[in-house]
VMD Tcl script that draws the C-alpha trace (Angstrom):
set ca {
  {22.41 -13.38 11.92}
  {25.40 -15.65 11.50}
  {27.99 -16.24 8.83}
  {28.53 -19.23 6.55}
  {32.11 -19.47 5.32}
  {34.18 -22.04 3.45}
  {33.83 -24.43 6.40}
  {30.11 -25.21 6.54}
  {28.65 -24.61 9.98}
  {27.64 -27.73 11.85}
  {24.00 -27.45 12.89}
  {24.00 -30.67 14.91}
  {23.93 -30.78 18.68}
  {24.74 -33.53 21.14}
  {21.01 -34.02 21.71}
  {20.32 -35.58 18.32}
  {17.39 -37.66 17.09}
  {17.57 -40.88 15.10}
  {17.28 -41.24 11.32}
  {15.03 -38.95 9.31}
  {11.43 -40.16 9.05}
  {8.65 -39.43 6.57}
  {7.10 -37.02 9.08}
  {10.44 -35.27 9.41}
  {10.55 -34.81 5.64}
  {7.15 -33.11 5.65}
  {8.25 -30.72 8.41}
  {10.74 -29.06 6.05}
  {10.23 -25.66 4.45}
  {11.21 -25.08 0.84}
  {12.67 -21.66 0.02}
  {12.18 -21.17 -3.71}
  {12.78 -17.51 -4.69}
  {13.95 -14.21 -3.27}
  {13.73 -10.49 -4.07}
  {15.53 -7.51 -2.50}
  {13.87 -4.09 -2.49}
  {15.24 -1.22 -4.66}
  {17.01 0.40 -1.70}
  {18.23 -2.92 -0.33}
  {16.45 -2.35 2.99}
  {13.99 -5.25 2.67}
  {14.56 -8.85 1.64}
  {11.55 -10.97 0.70}
  {11.33 -14.63 -0.21}
  {8.79 -17.37 -0.87}
  {8.59 -20.31 1.50}
  {6.61 -23.48 0.87}
  {5.28 -25.59 3.74}
  {3.39 -28.86 3.56}
  {-0.31 -28.68 4.40}
  {-2.10 -32.00 4.91}
  {-5.54 -30.41 4.53}
  {-4.86 -29.30 0.94}
  {-2.51 -32.24 0.27}
  {0.15 -29.93 -1.13}
  {2.93 -27.54 -0.23}
  {1.48 -24.02 -0.02}
  {3.76 -21.08 -0.75}
  {3.67 -17.84 1.23}
  {5.77 -14.66 1.31}
  {8.13 -13.69 4.12}
  {10.12 -10.50 4.62}
  {12.80 -9.05 6.89}
  {15.14 -6.09 7.21}
  {18.27 -7.02 5.25}
  {20.93 -5.50 7.48}
  {19.38 -5.53 10.97}
  {20.90 -8.34 13.03}
  {17.92 -8.53 15.40}
  {15.23 -8.36 12.71}
  {12.63 -11.12 13.04}
  {11.17 -12.35 9.72}
  {7.57 -11.33 9.13}
  {5.13 -13.58 7.31}
  {3.17 -11.44 4.84}
  {0.62 -13.87 3.35}
  {-1.44 -16.72 4.80}
  {-3.94 -17.79 2.12}
  {-4.02 -21.08 0.27}
  {-2.84 -19.32 -2.87}
  {0.66 -20.35 -4.05}
  {2.11 -16.83 -3.95}
  {5.18 -16.11 -6.07}
  {6.86 -14.03 -8.82}
  {7.99 -11.33 -6.37}
  {8.63 -7.88 -7.86}
  {9.18 -4.59 -6.04}
  {7.54 -1.32 -6.95}
  {9.30 2.04 -6.74}
  {10.88 3.24 -3.47}
  {10.18 0.03 -1.50}
  {6.54 1.08 -1.17}
  {4.82 -2.04 -2.49}
  {5.74 -5.68 -3.00}
  {3.89 -7.13 -6.01}
  {3.30 -10.84 -6.54}
  {1.11 -13.32 -8.39}
  {-1.40 -15.48 -6.57}
  {-4.28 -17.90 -7.12}
  {-6.61 -16.92 -4.29}
  {-10.07 -18.41 -3.97}
  {-11.73 -21.15 -5.99}
  {-13.47 -21.58 -9.31}
  {-16.84 -19.86 -9.19}
  {-15.88 -17.39 -6.47}
  {-16.24 -13.68 -7.11}
  {-13.35 -11.75 -8.66}
  {-10.52 -11.39 -7.86}
  {-10.65 -14.56 -5.73}
  {-11.68 -16.87 -8.56}
  {-8.79 -19.33 -8.35}
  {-7.07 -17.78 -11.40}
  {-3.65 -16.15 -11.32}
  {-4.01 -12.46 -10.52}
  {-1.49 -9.76 -9.61}
  {-1.63 -8.58 -5.98}
  {0.39 -6.20 -3.86}
  {1.11 -5.66 -0.19}
  {3.01 -3.20 2.00}
  {6.31 -4.37 3.53}
  {4.69 -4.21 6.97}
  {2.00 -6.69 5.89}
  {-0.81 -4.17 5.53}
  {-3.09 -3.16 2.64}
  {-3.18 -6.44 0.74}
  {-5.06 -5.72 -2.48}
  {-5.70 -7.22 -5.91}
  {-4.20 -5.26 -8.78}
  {-5.86 -7.24 -11.59}
  {-9.36 -8.70 -11.73}
  {-9.38 -10.70 -14.96}
  {-11.97 -13.44 -15.40}
  {-9.40 -15.68 -17.08}
  {-6.52 -14.53 -14.91}
  {-3.12 -13.18 -15.95}
  {-0.65 -15.48 -17.66}
  {2.59 -13.53 -17.08}
  {3.53 -9.99 -16.04}
  {6.35 -7.56 -15.29}
  {6.63 -4.15 -13.66}
  {8.02 -1.30 -15.78}
  {8.55 2.49 -15.56}
  {10.09 2.06 -12.08}
  {6.97 0.39 -10.80}
  {4.43 2.80 -12.29}
  {3.07 0.37 -14.89}
  {2.40 -3.34 -15.15}
  {2.76 -5.06 -18.50}
  {0.83 -8.33 -18.48}
  {-0.05 -11.14 -20.86}
  {-3.40 -12.83 -21.35}
  {-4.55 -15.50 -23.79}
  {-7.35 -15.37 -26.36}
  {-8.56 -18.62 -27.92}
  {-8.65 -18.33 -31.71}
  {-9.72 -20.66 -34.52}
  {-7.10 -20.65 -37.26}
  {-8.61 -19.95 -40.67}
  {-6.85 -22.83 -42.41}
  {-9.75 -24.20 -44.44}
  {-11.10 -26.37 -41.62}
  {-12.34 -23.64 -39.29}
  {-16.05 -24.15 -39.99}
  {-15.91 -27.92 -39.57}
  {-14.07 -27.58 -36.25}
  {-16.69 -25.11 -35.01}
  {-19.46 -27.52 -36.02}
  {-17.86 -30.26 -33.91}
  {-16.56 -28.50 -30.81}
  {-17.15 -31.48 -28.50}
  {-13.96 -33.23 -29.68}
  {-10.27 -32.37 -29.36}
  {-8.03 -31.45 -32.28}
  {-4.31 -31.84 -32.78}
  {-4.00 -28.27 -34.03}
  {-6.02 -25.40 -35.42}
  {-7.23 -23.91 -32.13}
  {-4.61 -21.60 -30.60}
  {-4.53 -19.48 -27.45}
  {-2.86 -16.46 -29.04}
  {-1.30 -13.92 -26.70}
  {-2.20 -10.33 -25.99}
  {-0.05 -7.83 -24.09}
  {-1.73 -5.15 -22.00}
  {-0.46 -2.36 -19.79}
  {-2.03 -1.19 -16.54}
  {-1.18 2.31 -15.36}
  {-0.98 2.10 -11.55}
  {-1.87 5.78 -11.15}
  {-4.86 6.12 -13.50}
  {-5.76 2.37 -13.37}
  {-6.38 2.34 -17.11}
  {-5.75 -0.77 -19.21}
  {-4.26 -0.42 -22.70}
  {-3.64 -3.17 -25.24}
  {-0.10 -2.89 -26.65}
  {0.45 -6.15 -28.58}
  {-1.95 -8.43 -30.46}
  {-0.53 -10.67 -33.15}
  {-1.26 -14.23 -34.27}
  {1.59 -15.66 -32.19}
  {2.03 -17.12 -28.72}
  {4.36 -15.18 -26.41}
  {6.57 -17.44 -24.31}
  {8.62 -14.59 -22.76}
  {8.57 -10.82 -23.00}
  {10.54 -7.89 -21.62}
  {9.62 -4.18 -21.99}
  {12.58 -1.84 -22.46}
  {13.22 0.68 -19.65}
  {11.82 3.52 -21.78}
  {8.77 1.42 -22.62}
  {8.98 2.14 -26.36}
  {10.12 -1.39 -27.23}
  {9.25 -4.89 -26.06}
  {11.46 -7.92 -26.58}
  {9.26 -10.92 -27.37}
  {10.00 -14.61 -27.74}
  {7.11 -16.16 -29.62}
  {6.01 -19.49 -31.06}
  {3.36 -20.29 -33.70}
  {1.10 -22.15 -31.26}
  {0.83 -23.39 -27.67}
  {2.38 -26.81 -28.15}
  {5.63 -27.12 -26.24}
  {7.25 -28.75 -29.27}
  {7.18 -25.38 -31.05}
  {9.71 -24.01 -28.54}
  {12.25 -26.37 -30.11}
  {13.47 -24.35 -33.06}
  {10.19 -22.70 -34.05}
  {10.55 -19.84 -31.55}
  {11.54 -16.33 -32.70}
  {12.95 -13.40 -30.77}
  {11.80 -10.01 -31.96}
  {11.90 -6.34 -30.95}
  {8.40 -4.87 -31.02}
  {8.10 -1.12 -31.57}
  {5.14 0.05 -29.48}
  {4.64 3.24 -31.52}
  {4.71 1.70 -35.01}
  {3.30 -1.69 -34.06}
  {6.03 -3.45 -36.06}
  {8.32 -6.29 -34.95}
  {11.90 -6.67 -36.13}
  {13.17 -10.22 -35.76}
  {16.76 -10.70 -34.61}
  {19.04 -12.68 -36.92}
  {18.99 -16.17 -35.43}
  {22.11 -17.56 -37.16}
  {24.09 -17.85 -33.92}
  {21.55 -20.11 -32.22}
  {20.09 -21.87 -35.26}
  {22.28 -22.35 -38.38}
  {25.60 -22.00 -36.52}
  {24.53 -23.94 -33.40}
  {25.22 -27.65 -32.83}
  {21.48 -28.29 -32.72}
  {18.56 -26.48 -34.39}
  {16.33 -27.28 -31.41}
  {17.39 -24.46 -29.09}
  {14.87 -23.02 -26.65}
  {15.18 -19.21 -26.63}
  {14.48 -17.91 -23.12}
  {14.37 -15.01 -20.63}
  {15.19 -11.72 -22.43}
  {16.39 -8.89 -20.14}
  {17.26 -5.28 -21.02}
  {20.17 -3.31 -19.60}
  {19.20 -0.23 -17.58}
  {19.81 2.16 -20.48}
  {18.01 -0.08 -22.99}
  {21.01 -0.39 -25.31}
  {21.59 -4.12 -24.70}
  {19.41 -7.21 -24.50}
  {20.59 -10.50 -23.01}
  {18.85 -13.85 -23.42}
  {19.77 -17.53 -23.23}
  {19.24 -20.52 -25.50}
  {18.94 -24.00 -24.02}
  {20.22 -26.69 -26.39}
  {19.01 -30.03 -25.09}
  {22.12 -32.20 -24.76}
  {24.48 -29.39 -25.79}
  {25.82 -26.48 -23.71}
  {23.32 -23.78 -22.84}
  {24.53 -20.42 -24.17}
  {23.86 -16.74 -23.46}
  {23.64 -14.07 -26.15}
  {23.69 -10.27 -26.12}
  {22.26 -7.93 -28.75}
  {23.62 -4.35 -28.72}
  {21.39 -1.66 -30.28}
  {23.82 1.26 -30.59}
  {23.95 1.07 -34.39}
  {21.37 0.71 -37.13}
  {21.95 -3.05 -37.24}
  {22.04 -4.87 -33.86}
  {25.39 -6.42 -32.94}
  {24.85 -10.01 -31.80}
  {27.39 -11.99 -29.79}
  {27.77 -15.17 -27.81}
  {28.92 -14.49 -24.25}
  {31.84 -16.71 -23.27}
  {31.58 -19.04 -20.29}
  {34.88 -19.04 -18.37}
  {36.20 -22.58 -17.74}
  {33.25 -23.90 -19.80}
  {30.91 -23.69 -16.82}
  {27.26 -24.49 -17.48}
  {24.55 -21.87 -17.15}
  {22.49 -22.75 -14.08}
  {20.24 -19.72 -14.58}
  {19.69 -17.21 -17.35}
  {21.72 -14.01 -16.89}
  {20.48 -10.59 -15.78}
  {22.13 -7.16 -15.92}
  {23.66 -5.48 -12.89}
  {21.67 -2.21 -12.66}
  {23.31 0.84 -14.30}
  {26.07 -1.26 -15.86}
  {26.90 -3.64 -18.68}
  {27.83 -6.44 -16.25}
  {25.96 -9.74 -16.26}
  {25.10 -11.94 -13.28}
  {24.26 -15.64 -13.50}
  {24.45 -18.82 -11.45}
  {26.82 -21.33 -12.99}
  {27.22 -25.06 -12.54}
  {30.87 -25.97 -11.95}
  {31.47 -29.59 -10.97}
  {29.37 -30.17 -7.83}
  {29.17 -26.44 -7.03}
  {26.82 -23.62 -8.08}
  {28.72 -20.30 -7.90}
  {27.21 -16.88 -8.63}
  {29.37 -15.21 -11.31}
  {29.64 -11.68 -12.72}
  {30.87 -10.93 -16.26}
  {31.98 -7.32 -16.81}
  {31.44 -4.95 -19.76}
  {29.43 -7.12 -22.13}
  {28.27 -5.72 -25.48}
  {29.33 -4.60 -28.96}
  {31.01 -7.95 -29.46}
  {33.20 -7.55 -26.37}
  {33.25 -8.84 -22.80}
  {35.48 -8.31 -19.79}
  {36.62 -10.49 -16.93}
  {34.53 -12.96 -14.94}
  {34.63 -12.81 -11.15}
  {33.05 -14.87 -8.39}
  {30.37 -13.27 -6.21}
  {29.38 -16.37 -4.23}
  {31.54 -19.46 -4.63}
  {33.17 -22.66 -3.36}
  {31.01 -24.81 -1.05}
  {28.24 -22.19 -0.96}
  {25.65 -23.69 -3.32}
  {23.60 -20.86 -4.87}
  {20.03 -21.53 -6.10}
  {18.55 -18.06 -6.65}
  {19.56 -14.42 -6.17}
  {18.34 -10.83 -6.44}
  {20.22 -7.53 -6.74}
  {18.87 -4.21 -5.48}
  {18.38 -1.44 -8.02}
  {19.99 1.34 -5.96}
  {22.38 -0.12 -3.38}
  {23.48 -3.09 -5.58}
  {23.26 -5.39 -2.56}
  {22.79 -9.04 -3.48}
  {20.71 -11.52 -1.53}
  {20.66 -15.19 -2.47}
  {19.34 -18.62 -1.56}
  {22.35 -20.69 -0.49}
  {22.91 -24.15 0.92}
  {26.00 -26.10 1.96}
  {26.98 -29.70 2.61}
  {25.84 -29.23 6.22}
  {22.90 -26.83 5.93}
  {19.65 -26.64 3.98}
  {18.91 -23.56 1.91}
  {18.96 -20.22 3.74}
  {18.36 -16.62 2.66}
  {21.72 -14.84 2.73}
  {23.40 -11.52 2.01}
  {26.50 -11.59 -0.19}
  {29.66 -9.89 1.10}
  {32.87 -8.65 -0.51}
  {34.34 -12.09 0.20}
  {32.84 -14.64 -2.24}
  {33.54 -17.40 0.29}
  {31.45 -15.75 2.99}
  {27.77 -14.79 3.25}
  {25.61 -13.46 6.07}
  {22.52 -15.51 6.88}
  {19.33 -13.42 6.86}
  {16.83 -16.21 7.49}
  {17.03 -19.97 8.04}
  {13.55 -21.54 7.84}
  {14.79 -25.01 8.81}
  {16.59 -24.36 12.07}
  {14.75 -27.27 13.68}
  {16.99 -29.79 11.89}
  {19.82 -28.85 14.27}
  {18.87 -31.89 16.35}
  {18.75 -34.32 13.43}
  {21.35 -36.96 12.65}
  {22.27 -35.58 9.24}
  {24.42 -37.55 6.83}
  {27.93 -36.51 5.88}
  {28.19 -35.27 2.28}
  {31.41 -35.44 0.31}
  {32.64 -35.48 -3.30}
  {34.18 -38.67 -4.67}
  {35.94 -39.44 -7.97}
  {36.63 -42.54 -10.02}
  {37.84 -43.52 -13.47}
  {35.49 -44.75 -16.19}
  {36.61 -47.58 -18.52}
  {37.69 -45.07 -21.21}
  {39.95 -43.27 -18.70}
  {37.64 -40.29 -18.08}
  {37.48 -39.01 -14.50}
  {33.91 -39.05 -13.21}
  {32.67 -37.39 -10.07}
  {29.75 -37.87 -7.73}
  {28.37 -37.08 -4.31}
  {28.59 -39.73 -1.59}
  {26.44 -39.57 1.54}
  {27.22 -41.67 4.61}
  {25.13 -42.07 7.78}
  {25.70 -39.73 10.70}
  {28.81 -40.66 12.66}
  {29.70 -43.60 10.43}
  {33.22 -45.03 10.55}
  {34.67 -48.03 8.75}
  {34.62 -49.90 12.07}
  {30.83 -49.97 11.80}
  {31.01 -52.44 8.94}
  {30.07 -52.33 5.28}
  {26.99 -50.40 4.22}
  {24.22 -51.11 1.73}
  {24.50 -48.75 -1.26}
  {21.70 -46.90 -3.02}
  {22.73 -45.41 -6.37}
  {20.65 -42.27 -6.92}
  {20.54 -41.20 -10.59}
  {19.69 -37.59 -11.40}
  {17.35 -36.51 -14.19}
  {18.06 -34.41 -17.22}
  {20.48 -35.76 -18.26}
  {21.66 -32.14 -18.68}
  {21.70 -31.61 -14.93}
  {23.98 -32.48 -12.03}
  {23.98 -33.34 -8.34}
  {25.50 -30.66 -6.10}
  {27.43 -31.21 -2.88}
  {24.71 -29.63 -0.79}
  {22.68 -31.21 1.98}
  {19.46 -32.49 0.44}
  {16.55 -34.35 1.99}
  {14.57 -35.75 -0.89}
  {11.83 -38.23 -1.71}
  {14.30 -39.66 -4.24}
  {16.55 -41.00 -1.48}
  {19.11 -38.35 -0.68}
  {19.18 -37.46 3.01}
  {16.47 -39.92 4.03}
  {18.18 -43.19 3.09}
  {21.62 -41.93 4.09}
  {20.36 -40.98 7.54}
  {18.89 -44.45 7.96}
  {21.89 -46.69 7.48}
  {22.51 -46.50 3.72}
  {25.36 -45.06 1.72}
  {23.93 -43.02 -1.18}
  {26.00 -42.41 -4.31}
  {24.82 -39.76 -6.80}
  {27.02 -39.98 -9.92}
  {27.44 -37.05 -12.30}
  {27.72 -39.33 -15.29}
  {28.61 -38.30 -18.87}
  {26.07 -35.79 -20.14}
  {25.93 -34.04 -16.75}
  {26.41 -30.29 -16.53}
  {29.31 -28.47 -14.90}
  {32.19 -30.56 -16.25}
  {32.95 -28.82 -19.52}
  {31.41 -29.00 -22.97}
  {33.04 -32.28 -24.03}
  {31.89 -34.13 -20.92}
  {28.36 -32.91 -21.67}
  {28.31 -33.76 -25.36}
  {30.09 -37.12 -25.03}
  {26.63 -38.55 -24.41}
  {25.30 -37.52 -27.83}
  {24.78 -40.70 -29.84}
  {25.81 -42.89 -26.88}
  {22.86 -43.07 -24.50}
  {22.44 -46.40 -22.71}
  {26.18 -46.89 -23.14}
  {28.79 -44.42 -21.96}
  {26.85 -43.07 -18.97}
  {25.95 -46.60 -17.83}
  {29.68 -47.44 -17.85}
  {30.38 -44.29 -15.80}
  {27.78 -45.28 -13.20}
  {28.81 -48.92 -12.88}
  {32.48 -47.89 -12.59}
  {31.44 -45.66 -9.70}
  {29.74 -48.57 -7.97}
  {32.91 -50.64 -8.43}
  {34.99 -47.84 -6.91}
  {32.72 -47.60 -3.87}
  {32.87 -51.37 -3.35}
  {36.66 -51.33 -3.73}
  {36.88 -48.61 -1.07}
  {35.79 -51.17 1.52}
  {32.77 -49.15 2.64}
  {30.12 -50.94 0.59}
  {28.64 -54.43 0.79}
  {28.59 -55.67 -2.84}
  {25.67 -57.98 -2.00}
  {23.42 -55.13 -0.89}
  {23.08 -52.77 -3.86}
  {20.04 -50.87 -5.11}
  {19.51 -48.29 -7.84}
  {16.83 -45.73 -8.64}
  {15.96 -42.39 -10.14}
  {13.25 -40.22 -11.69}
  {12.85 -39.03 -15.29}
  {16.24 -39.55 -16.94}
  {17.21 -41.22 -13.67}
  {14.31 -43.63 -14.19}
  {15.45 -44.23 -17.77}
  {18.99 -45.01 -16.58}
  {17.59 -47.34 -13.94}
  {15.87 -49.25 -16.75}
  {19.12 -49.26 -18.73}
  {21.17 -50.55 -15.80}
  {18.87 -53.38 -14.74}
  {18.78 -54.57 -18.37}
  {22.61 -54.54 -18.38}
  {23.49 -56.20 -15.07}
  {21.86 -58.32 -12.35}
  {24.12 -57.09 -9.55}
  {21.44 -54.82 -8.02}
  {19.04 -56.46 -5.60}
  {16.29 -53.86 -6.09}
  {15.41 -50.91 -8.30}
  {13.03 -47.94 -8.23}
  {12.16 -46.68 -11.73}
  {10.38 -43.31 -11.68}
  {8.87 -41.86 -14.87}
  {11.53 -43.60 -16.95}
  {11.77 -44.16 -20.70}
  {11.62 -47.80 -21.85}
  {11.45 -47.34 -25.64}
  {13.08 -44.27 -27.22}
  {11.14 -44.51 -30.49}
  {7.89 -44.47 -28.55}
  {9.30 -41.60 -26.50}
  {9.86 -39.49 -29.62}
  {6.30 -40.26 -30.70}
  {4.47 -39.36 -27.49}
  {6.49 -36.90 -25.37}
  {6.01 -33.12 -25.46}
  {9.65 -32.27 -26.34}
  {10.77 -34.78 -29.02}
  {13.84 -32.70 -29.93}
  {15.48 -34.26 -26.88}
  {15.36 -37.71 -28.49}
  {16.33 -36.36 -31.92}
  {19.45 -34.70 -30.49}
  {20.69 -37.77 -28.63}
  {19.87 -40.21 -31.44}
  {21.17 -37.74 -34.03}
  {18.18 -38.44 -36.22}
  {14.53 -39.44 -36.50}
  {12.99 -42.91 -36.22}
  {13.20 -43.26 -40.01}
  {16.85 -42.12 -40.17}
  {18.30 -43.39 -36.86}
  {16.60 -46.75 -36.35}
  {19.77 -48.49 -35.11}
  {20.65 -45.70 -32.67}
  {17.15 -45.56 -31.19}
  {17.12 -49.32 -30.73}
  {20.47 -49.27 -28.93}
  {19.25 -46.44 -26.70}
  {16.13 -48.42 -25.66}
  {16.26 -50.87 -22.73}
  {13.08 -52.55 -23.99}
  {15.17 -54.57 -26.44}
  {17.22 -56.04 -23.59}
  {14.28 -56.51 -21.22}
  {14.77 -60.28 -21.14}
  {18.01 -59.66 -19.21}
  {16.12 -58.05 -16.32}
  {15.91 -60.05 -13.09}
  {16.02 -57.16 -10.57}
  {12.86 -56.69 -8.45}
  {11.63 -53.31 -9.64}
  {9.08 -50.87 -8.30}
  {7.73 -48.46 -10.93}
  {6.31 -44.97 -10.27}
  {4.68 -42.58 -12.76}
  {2.19 -39.71 -12.90}
  {-1.05 -40.44 -14.73}
  {-0.85 -37.18 -16.69}
  {2.91 -37.11 -17.33}
  {3.50 -35.43 -20.71}
  {7.30 -35.48 -20.55}
  {7.65 -39.24 -20.03}
  {4.09 -40.49 -20.56}
  {2.76 -43.29 -18.37}
  {2.75 -45.66 -21.36}
  {6.51 -46.07 -20.88}
  {6.10 -47.29 -17.31}
  {3.14 -49.46 -18.26}
  {5.26 -51.12 -20.96}
  {8.02 -51.83 -18.44}
  {5.48 -53.26 -16.01}
  {3.92 -55.45 -18.69}
  {7.32 -56.85 -19.67}
  {8.37 -57.60 -16.09}
  {5.07 -58.73 -14.59}
  {3.22 -60.44 -17.42}
  {6.03 -61.96 -19.47}
  {9.29 -62.17 -17.51}
  {7.92 -62.97 -14.02}
  {10.20 -60.43 -12.34}
  {8.90 -59.16 -8.97}
  {7.43 -55.73 -9.64}
  {4.87 -53.17 -8.56}
  {3.38 -50.37 -10.69}
  {2.15 -47.25 -8.91}
  {0.29 -44.66 -11.01}
  {-0.39 -41.33 -9.33}
  {-3.72 -39.84 -10.51}
  {-4.00 -36.18 -11.48}
  {-0.22 -35.83 -11.52}
  {2.27 -34.83 -14.21}
  {6.01 -35.35 -14.45}
  {6.63 -34.52 -10.78}
  {4.82 -35.47 -7.60}
  {3.40 -32.36 -5.95}
  {0.76 -33.89 -3.68}
  {1.78 -34.67 -0.11}
  {-0.03 -38.02 -0.17}
  {1.74 -39.04 -3.38}
  {5.18 -38.19 -2.02}
  {4.42 -40.07 1.18}
  {3.36 -43.09 -0.86}
  {6.56 -43.02 -2.91}
  {8.83 -42.70 0.12}
  {7.11 -45.49 2.05}
  {6.78 -47.86 -0.93}
  {10.46 -47.39 -1.81}
  {11.54 -47.95 1.77}
  {9.49 -51.15 2.01}
  {10.74 -52.37 -1.36}
  {14.38 -51.83 -0.45}
  {13.85 -53.42 2.94}
  {12.38 -56.58 1.44}
  {14.74 -57.13 -1.47}
  {18.03 -55.68 -0.15}
  {18.11 -55.60 3.64}
  {16.12 -58.76 4.31}
}
mol new
graphics top color blue
foreach p $ca { graphics top sphere $p radius 0.5 }
foreach p [lrange $ca 0 end-1] q [lrange $ca 1 end] { graphics top cylinder $p $q radius 0.2 }
display resetview
């Protein structure tokens, strides 16, 4: 083991290699989640590695002894199965997880559907816990690991007057009327008996059994469409004995909230079952956390304050045997792990830092008995490692580092930069420079990397990404990642300033950042490029329709017309919030937000990427951009559509194509 402190450890040696290649990128492991055993003895995590044979990144489970300095991590699973959702049983005896082993048509439980499995910490006795033909949708351990509560789906025809006609014509698809309603079942892990505990005409998005098991917190929607999460969801307390559900008063996150389109998420009970915490994600507005206290006849509901107006990076959980909450926050370019004391009955105590400063926290787990905390942490000089928190929030002990081989790589330097926007607001971003660069080496080409969201932010951690970070900056480029207006971590006003001003205020923030980098003397103003994915793709479209100063652009899954976006995406509340209205009430706002109406200004050679099955920013947006540029405006362009892919690129071959096409595009139009 070794320690990461405020000064990030340098992992580079004198025997370094040249810039990061595509093959280097696919040698990286991705640590995505972690779980510490009840006693704190074992730490487990999921690690994804690229596999060319399956054309994807397969996820397996690893484990080690938390406190033993000479402990060598043990790989527990090896199947092509995408293992995850780690949960410990009682007394460290079993590690439970979900997995999709096998293929369609194979015998149960290896039928390619999600099932619950378990394994001993020493890697022995791997066994399937569930054997459901349709698989298990979601699940959680209860009764200290003695019972599993799991959710399945049951397709139902709504009896709305059209049921018979739909059944007579089942070979077509319908907009609504056929719903996969949820059922909750319990599996006793001693008797192995299954019992149905919940069956109503609703769809469960999240659920959480109380510690005693007599109540279940449910967050439900009327059907399976994602749009019904936006204000149609309800949070209720289901009484297992009576079979009745009492809905919580939603005034705090509906009538009294800045937007009615809040997504209610992730309910968690305190150890004694007297308090329930959950979060509500308001697209474009600050995400909030709420606590319901059940010590009186009527629940006491409260909003939990966020010290310094930090943004919730994760939904909160309870510290075992306490009323303290833990959550990862977003604060400027950092992601600290915070603890709020004594929350409930309308009160809350102080907030303290558990992991902070340049230690960028992505996930964490706290042991039930020892209260030890493990986390996934990166820094400006290291990729994500599995670490153990200490009494010093600036210091963690590294348990496992799956990417030690990058010690010989020429990694870019990562630092935070600031500039002033035209309205006087201070804006921040992350600047990456090539390994060993000094001003004597001359001016650099600049790639402006635009993050998605927009309710997101770029952190000051080392990142090697298909979107440009790490790869371009190790190969002779400066990479600027602005946290423009609407980004998280900079206070509520900075976030909400973007409401009603998309394709305006954040574009000014970004272009002011480019000016500041050019004025610094580091950047060649004649070699500029811009790109991003999702909202970053949208902003790319906005910027190239505003200015011709960029020599090349990469637009990934970006919106071109906001009215069309409202009509075809799966979460239209996003557009409604930012436009502050619907197409029939906010026509002017939607037009101003849409780069399609300034497309005749575009002269920048633009490469366009999109997934064929993207539901968030459907491919029609990218096709419209391509049609405008290629067929009507004669702007150099390429359109790349990735088959069988949604909003993100998960296939290895697709990511390789994007990286290599972008590199070639930038080489031709910027460097040549």
